[in-house]
C-alpha positions as CSV (number, residue, x, y, z in Angstrom):
1,X,-12.3,-12.6,45.5
2,X,-13.0,-10.1,48.3
3,X,-9.6,-8.5,47.6
4,X,-10.5,-8.1,44.0
5,X,-13.7,-6.3,45.1
6,X,-11.7,-3.9,47.3
7,X,-13.1,-5.4,50.5
8,X,-10.8,-5.6,53.5
9,X,-11.1,-8.8,55.6
10,X,-9.2,-10.7,58.2
11,X,-8.2,-14.2,57.1
12,X,-8.0,-17.1,59.5
13,X,-6.7,-20.6,58.8
14,X,-8.9,-23.0,60.9
15,X,-6.3,-25.7,60.7
16,X,-3.8,-25.3,63.5
17,X,-5.9,-22.5,64.9
18,X,-8.1,-23.9,67.7
19,X,-10.1,-20.6,68.4
20,X,-11.0,-20.3,64.8
21,X,-11.9,-24.0,64.6
22,X,-14.1,-23.6,67.7
23,X,-15.9,-20.6,66.2
24,X,-16.5,-22.6,63.0
25,X,-18.0,-25.4,65.1
26,X,-20.0,-23.0,67.2
27,X,-21.7,-21.9,63.9
28,X,-22.5,-25.6,63.1
29,X,-20.0,-25.7,60.2
30,X,-17.3,-28.2,59.2
31,X,-16.0,-27.0,55.8
32,X,-14.5,-23.8,54.7
33,X,-14.6,-21.2,53.1
34,X,-16.7,-19.3,55.6
35,X,-17.2,-15.5,55.9
36,X,-18.5,-14.0,59.1
37,X,-19.8,-10.5,59.8
38,X,-20.8,-10.4,63.5
39,X,-23.3,-13.3,63.8
40,X,-24.0,-13.3,60.1
41,X,-22.4,-16.2,58.3
42,X,-21.8,-16.9,54.6
43,X,-20.8,-20.6,53.9
44,X,-19.5,-22.0,50.7
45,X,-18.4,-20.4,47.5
46,X,-21.1,-18.8,45.4
47,X,-19.8,-15.5,43.9
48,X,-23.3,-14.1,43.3
49,X,-24.5,-14.8,46.8
50,X,-21.3,-13.6,48.3
51,X,-21.6,-10.4,46.4
52,X,-25.1,-9.9,47.9
53,X,-23.7,-10.8,51.4
54,X,-21.1,-8.0,51.2
55,X,-23.4,-5.5,49.6
56,X,-22.2,-5.7,45.9
57,X,-25.1,-6.1,43.5
58,X,-23.7,-8.4,40.9
59,X,-20.6,-10.1,39.4
60,X,-18.8,-8.4,36.6
61,X,-17.9,-11.7,34.9
62,X,-20.2,-13.6,32.6
63,X,-20.7,-17.3,33.4
64,X,-19.5,-19.7,30.7
65,X,-22.0,-21.8,29.0
66,X,-22.7,-25.3,30.4
67,X,-21.3,-27.0,27.3
68,X,-18.0,-25.1,27.6
69,X,-17.8,-25.8,31.3
70,X,-18.3,-29.5,30.6
71,X,-15.5,-29.4,28.1
72,X,-13.3,-27.6,30.5
73,X,-13.9,-30.1,33.2
74,X,-12.9,-33.0,31.0
75,X,-9.6,-31.3,30.1
76,X,-8.9,-30.4,33.7
77,X,-9.5,-34.0,34.8
78,X,-7.2,-35.3,32.1
79,X,-4.5,-32.8,33.0
80,X,-4.8,-33.9,36.7
81,X,-4.3,-37.5,35.7
82,X,-1.0,-36.4,33.9
83,X,0.0,-34.3,36.9
84,X,-0.5,-37.0,39.6
85,X,1.5,-39.5,37.5
86,X,4.5,-37.2,37.8
87,X,4.5,-37.2,41.6
88,X,7.2,-39.6,43.0
89,X,6.1,-42.1,45.6
90,X,7.5,-40.0,48.5
91,X,5.8,-36.9,47.2
92,X,2.3,-38.4,47.7
93,X,2.7,-38.0,51.5
94,X,3.7,-34.4,51.4
95,X,1.4,-32.1,53.2
96,X,-0.1,-29.3,51.2
97,X,0.2,-25.7,52.6
98,X,-2.4,-24.6,55.2
99,X,-4.3,-27.9,55.2
100,X,-4.1,-31.3,57.0
101,X,-4.2,-32.9,53.6
102,X,-1.5,-34.9,51.6
103,X,-0.9,-34.6,47.9
104,X,-2.6,-38.1,47.6
105,X,-5.8,-36.8,49.2
106,X,-5.6,-33.5,47.2
107,X,-5.6,-35.5,43.9
108,X,-8.4,-37.8,45.2
109,X,-10.4,-34.7,46.3
110,X,-10.1,-33.1,42.8
111,X,-11.5,-36.2,41.1
112,X,-14.2,-36.9,43.8
113,X,-15.6,-33.4,43.8
114,X,-15.9,-33.7,40.0
115,X,-17.9,-36.9,40.3
116,X,-20.0,-35.3,43.0
117,X,-21.5,-33.0,40.4
118,X,-23.1,-36.0,38.8
119,X,-24.2,-37.5,42.1
120,X,-25.7,-34.2,43.2
121,X,-27.7,-33.7,40.0
122,X,-29.0,-37.3,40.2
123,X,-30.0,-37.1,43.8
124,X,-30.9,-33.4,44.1
125,X,-28.7,-33.1,47.2
126,X,-25.0,-32.4,47.9
127,X,-23.9,-33.3,51.5
128,X,-20.6,-31.9,52.7
129,X,-19.5,-35.5,53.6
130,X,-18.7,-36.2,49.9
131,X,-16.0,-33.5,50.0
132,X,-14.6,-34.9,53.3
133,X,-13.8,-38.4,51.8
134,X,-10.2,-39.4,51.4
135,X,-8.3,-41.8,49.2
136,X,-9.0,-45.4,50.0
137,X,-6.2,-47.9,50.9
138,X,-6.4,-49.1,47.3
139,X,-5.3,-45.7,46.1
140,X,-1.8,-45.6,47.6
141,X,0.2,-44.9,44.4
142,X,0.0,-42.3,41.6
143,X,-1.0,-44.9,39.0
144,X,-4.1,-45.9,41.1
145,X,-5.0,-42.3,41.6
146,X,-4.8,-41.7,37.8
147,X,-6.9,-44.7,37.1
148,X,-9.5,-43.3,39.5
149,X,-9.4,-40.0,37.6
150,X,-9.8,-41.8,34.3
151,X,-12.8,-43.7,35.8
152,X,-14.4,-40.3,36.9
153,X,-13.9,-38.9,33.4
154,X,-15.6,-42.0,31.9
155,X,-18.4,-42.0,34.4
156,X,-19.1,-38.3,33.8
157,X,-19.0,-38.7,30.0
158,X,-21.4,-41.6,30.1
159,X,-23.8,-39.8,32.4
160,X,-23.7,-36.7,30.3
161,X,-24.4,-38.7,27.2
162,X,-27.5,-40.1,28.7
163,X,-28.7,-37.2,30.9
164,X,-27.4,-34.2,28.9
165,X,-27.0,-30.9,30.7
166,X,-28.9,-31.2,34.0
167,X,-31.5,-28.7,35.1
168,X,-33.3,-27.9,38.4
169,X,-32.3,-27.1,41.9
170,X,-29.8,-28.9,44.1
171,X,-29.9,-28.7,47.9
172,X,-26.2,-28.3,48.8
173,X,-24.6,-28.2,52.3
174,X,-24.2,-24.4,51.7
175,X,-27.7,-23.6,50.3
176,X,-29.8,-24.1,47.2
177,X,-27.9,-24.0,43.9
178,X,-29.1,-24.4,40.3
179,X,-27.3,-27.1,38.4
180,X,-25.7,-24.5,36.2
181,X,-24.3,-22.8,39.3
182,X,-23.1,-26.1,40.7
183,X,-21.4,-27.0,37.4
184,X,-19.5,-23.7,37.4
185,X,-18.5,-24.3,41.0
186,X,-17.3,-27.8,40.2
187,X,-15.2,-26.7,37.3
188,X,-13.4,-23.8,39.0
189,X,-12.9,-25.9,42.2
190,X,-11.2,-28.6,40.2
191,X,-9.2,-26.0,38.3
192,X,-8.0,-24.5,41.6
193,X,-6.8,-27.8,42.8
194,X,-5.0,-28.5,39.5
195,X,-3.2,-25.2,40.0
196,X,-2.2,-26.4,43.4
197,X,-1.0,-29.7,42.1
198,X,1.2,-27.8,39.6
199,X,2.6,-25.7,42.3
200,X,3.4,-28.8,44.4
201,X,5.1,-30.5,41.5
202,X,7.2,-27.4,40.9
203,X,8.1,-27.3,44.6
204,X,9.4,-30.9,44.1
205,X,11.6,-29.6,41.3
206,X,9.3,-31.2,38.6
207,X,8.0,-29.3,35.6
208,X,4.4,-30.2,34.9
209,X,4.2,-32.2,31.6
210,X,1.8,-30.8,29.0
211,X,0.0,-28.5,31.5
212,X,-3.5,-27.2,31.0
213,X,-3.3,-24.1,28.7
214,X,-3.9,-20.8,30.4
215,X,-6.9,-20.2,28.2
216,X,-8.8,-23.1,30.0
217,X,-8.5,-21.2,33.3
218,X,-9.9,-18.0,31.8
219,X,-13.5,-17.1,32.5
220,X,-13.6,-19.1,35.8
221,X,-14.1,-17.3,39.0
222,X,-10.9,-18.6,40.6
223,X,-9.7,-17.3,43.9
224,X,-6.7,-15.0,43.6
225,X,-4.8,-16.9,46.3
226,X,-3.4,-20.3,45.4
227,X,-4.0,-21.6,48.9
């Protein structure tokens, strides 16, 4: 996103980079992305707050309506179920680029972060620990991961049918967000990991089956970089 705004920056991968990890810990942080400017720190991914942090007044893109974002999320989750079912058993243990994370945990993370939207709206809080969870021992094969994804879709659908579009603030690990902002973040976050799953499949010589249409990625503030 910074590149698209014409802002130069120095990237650092904290995994496998002890000095960068130590600096992250010194600032009391555990999760990326993090942007630093001297002792100033921006944590999380909120395009509007990020724009203010770097001195840009506003985003050019218009945020999608909540109803459309909810539809997109359901389609993204369904596409992720299809994608993970294509991963062969040995592929689930493959490490993803630039992260100490396996394909198995990437798929679990995609589903868990989506359910975290419901949990955050219901509780009014979003601790970073939810995004640090990994697949349980019961989720060791692709079928189990896909079943978990289907369960997440069902739970979200049931909750939305009862609660409707949530309103009000949520105290997240990176600051206060409205539920609308958190919904957008959830959708593009899941979409980004779906893109990564597709890339990993292709790296295994597997063509994604019935991939999510390009139109379903449009209008989301996705990072330019895949990783």
